[in-house]
N, C-alpha and C positions, 0 to 999 in steps of 0.2 A: 529648170535646171535642179537637179537634186543636190541637196546639201547634206554631206555626211557629218555625223557628230564626231567632234574631236575628243581626244582622250580626256580633256578637261571637262567637257560637257558631260561625258558618261560618268565621271567621278562625282560631279555635282549632282547629277540625277540620283545616283545611289545614296548620297548623303541625304538628299531631300526625302527620298523614299523611306530611308531609315528613321528620320525624324518623325515622319508621318505615322509610320506603323509601330514604332517603339512603345507607345502607351498601351498598344493591344497586343503586344508579344507575350509568349508564354512566360518569358523570364520576368517581365514586368508584373504580370499577374501573380506569379509566385512571390515575388518581393512584397507586394501588397497584401496577399493572403497571409503570409508568415507574420507580417508586422501586426495586422489586425488581430489575428489569433492569439499570439503570444501576449500582446497588450491587453487582451480581454482576460486572460488568466491572471496576469500580474496585477491588474487593477481590481481584482476581485469580482469580475463579472462572468462567472462560469456558465450561465445560460447562453451568453453571446458566444462563448467558445464552443459550447455543445452544438450550436447551429452550424458551426464551420467544421464539424467532424463527420466522418463517414459513419453510417449506422453501426457497422461491426465494432468500432470503438466506442461510440457514445452510448450504446445500449448497456454497457457494463459500468457506467460511471454516473454518480449523482452529482448535482450541483454542490451539495454539502461537502462531498469528498474532494472535489476539485479546488475548493477554497483552500486547501493546504498549499496550493501553488500561489496564493496571493502574496505579492511582495517579494517573490524570489528573483534573484538576479537574471536579467534578460540580456542576451548578447546585443551589442550595440548595433550590429548588422548581421544579416545572413546571406550566404552566397549559395548559388546552385552548384551541386557536387554530383551531378549525374542521376541515374535512376537504377532501381533494382526491383525486386519482387513486391516491395511495399509501395513503389511509386517513385515520384520525383524527390530527391533529397535536397533539403536545405539546411546548411550547416552554419551554426553560429559559435564563435569562439568567445568564452567568458574571460573577463580581464584577469581573474586570479588564476584559475587553471581549468582545464577540461573544455568540453564543447556540449552543445545541445543540437541534436538533429531532429528535424521534423519533416515527415514525409507527406506528400500530397498526391491525390489521384484526381484525374479530370474526368467528369462525368456530365450528365445532363444538368445537374445543379451547380456547375462550375467546379472549382478546386476544392476539395475537401481533405482534412487532415486524416491519415490513415494510421499513423504512428508517431509518438513523441517520446523521446527518451526521458524528458522530465516527468511525464506521467508514469513511465515504466519504473522509475526510481521510487515513487511513492507507492506503486502497486506492490512493492516488495513486502509491505506491511499488511496487505489485504487479508491474507489468511488468518493472521493473529487478531486483527481488529474484528474480523467477522466471527471467528470462534468465541472470542471474549464476549461479544455482543449477543451471540446466540445463546450463550450459557446464562447470561443475565436477563435477556429479553426474548425468549424463543418465539413469542407471538408478534415480534416486531419485524423490522426490515433490515436487510443487509446494509451495513453503514458505508460500503463502497458503491453498490449499484443503486440502492434506494428501494430495491424490489423486495416484496414481502417474502419471508420464509415460508416453507411449506412445513407445518408443525402438526404431528399427530399426538394430540393429547393423551391418547390411550397408551401408546407406547413411548411417549416422551422422546420421540425421534424427530430431529430437525434437519432439513435440507435446504441448502442455498442453491438457487437455480443458476448461479454464476460459477458453481463448482468450488467455491472457497472452502467448503467443509467436506470435500471428497464425496463419499457416498452418503455422508450425513453423520451426525453425532447424536448420542443418546444424553438427554438432559436428566441428570441424576447425580446426587452427591453421595451415592451409596459407596462407590469406590473410594472417595475421599474418607467417608466415615470408617470403612475398614481399615485404611491406612493409619488414620489418626489413632484408632484403638490399638493397632500394633505398635505405634510409636509409644503410646502410653505404657504399654506392657513392658517394652524394652527399657523405658526410663525406670520403671519400678524395679526391673532386674539390675539395672545400673546402680541404683541406690542401695539395694540389698547386697551389692557386691562391696559396700563400704564406702562408696563415693557420696559426697554431699550433693544436695539439689543443685544442678547447674543454673547459671544465669540465662542460658539460651541452649538450644538443641545442638548446635555446632560444637559447644564446649564439652558435651558429653562424648563426642568423638575424639577431641584432642586430648582431653585429661585421661581418658582411659587407654591412650596409646592406640587408638583406632579399634579397640576391641568392641566398643559399643557405638551406636550412632552411625552417621553417615557424614562424609566430608561436605562441608557447606551447609549442613542441615537437611531438612526434608521439604520437598516441594509438593504442592497440591497436584494430584494426577490429572485434574481438569484444567489447570492453568499453571504451567512451569514457570511462570514469572512471579508466582506467589509462594512464599516459604512459610511453613508453620512457625507459629510463635509460642513461646512458653509464658503463660500468664496466670499468675495466681492459682496454681493447682490444676491448670487445664492446658491441653494442647489446642491452640486456637487456629483456625484456617481463615485468613483475612479475605480470601475470595468467596467462600461460601458464607462467612460470618457465622460458622458453627464451631463447636468445640467438643472434645472428649476430655472427661474428668481423669485426673491422675489419682489412683488410689494405691498408696504405698503399703504393700502388705508387711506384717511383722515378720 
C-alpha cells in the first residue's frame, strides 16, 4: 500500500535539504569569501588578498600599495545585493556612514574579487603618486602596480604601463628652470618699482595690488603640490631642490 507524504513530511524534507545544502550554497560561499578577503586587507596581509582577486584587478596592484588599506574600518557584515556587469555584489554598511561594495565572479578557481570600492578610493591618488615617483626615480617602479617603468635615458621619457602617466612624461627640470628665472626677473622688476624685498612670493602679489606676482605664489610646473620659496636671495624649488639667484639691478 502506497503511503503519500503529508504536508508536514514535505516541509520537514525541505528544511533538512536546506540544512544539508546551505554550507555549499552560493550565498554561503560569498559570505565566506568576502569575510576572508576583507579581513586579509584589514590585517595587513595584501598577498593573501591578491590571491583572492581576479587577474584583471590584481595585475595593477602591488602588495605595498594595498597596505594602505591596513586597519581601515570593515563592515560588521556583508549581504548579497544582486549582480551586475562586475559580478555578484556584496554590500557592507559602515557604522559611521557610507558603505563598501565588493564584487565577485565565479570561475574555475572559485569566487574571485573583480571590484572593491575601498580600492577604488585609494586609486584616486594613483596618478599623483606615480607621477611624483617617476620624476624622482624614473628607473624605478610604479608605486601602485609595482611594475617597472619604461625609461628612455636618451630622451628622458618615462612610461607607466598601467597608464598612470598617460602617454608618458619627460623627466627634465628645464621647464622649472625657465619659470624660476622668469620669477626672479619679475621680483627684480617689483623691487625696482619701489617695493621692499618680500618675505615670500605671495606677498609680492598682495602688496603690489596684484600688479606683480601670482595669487598664492608660484608652483613648480612638474609638481603642482610644491610652491617656490624665497630663500636668502634665491628662488628655491623644493621639488627639484634647485634654485635661481635673484640679481637686483640698479
